[in-house]
C-alpha positions, 0 to 999 in steps of 0.5 A, spaced: 500 500 500 503 506 497 503 512 501 501 518 498 503 526 499 498 531 496 500 538 497 497 544 495 495 551 497 489 553 501 485 559 502 484 558 510 488 554 513 484 553 520 478 551 515 482 546 511 484 543 518 477 543 521 474 540 515 471 533 515 471 532 507 478 528 507 475 523 511 468 523 508 471 522 500 477 518 501 475 513 507 470 510 502 476 509 497 480 505 502 484 511 504 487 510 511 492 514 516 490 521 513 495 526 516 495 533 515 501 538 515 502 546 515 508 550 513 509 554 519 512 560 515 507 560 510 500 557 513 497 557 506 501 551 504 499 545 506 499 537 505 496 531 506 500 524 507 495 518 507 496 510 505 492 509 499 489 501 498 487 503 490 491 508 487 487 507 480 480 509 484 483 515 488 486 518 481 479 516 478 476 520 483 480 526 483 477 527 476 470 527 478 465 533 480 465 530 487 472 531 488 472 538 485 466 540 490 470 537 496 476 541 494 472 547 493 469 546 500 476 546 503 478 552 500 484 548 496 487 552 490 486 546 485 491 549 480 497 548 486 495 541 487 501 536 486 501 528 488 507 524 490 507 517 490 512 513 494 517 510 490 
């Protein structure tokens, strides 16, 4: 099961940290051990570290309207999203 990092900018760090959306959208896809990170020098830069059972399912989900809606709810700046997969 690969570990994945997604880093991106957000509009409001506190809202992003408090949001239930990560668990709501990734949990049903078999994503576990979700951890959040914030750049202390620039709190609009954040990251999520998670274990992904099915990368194909997660990557397919990321192309959906539901993913776009979850990112919008969380205040994610979508054009800044970078996904890194454990090598």
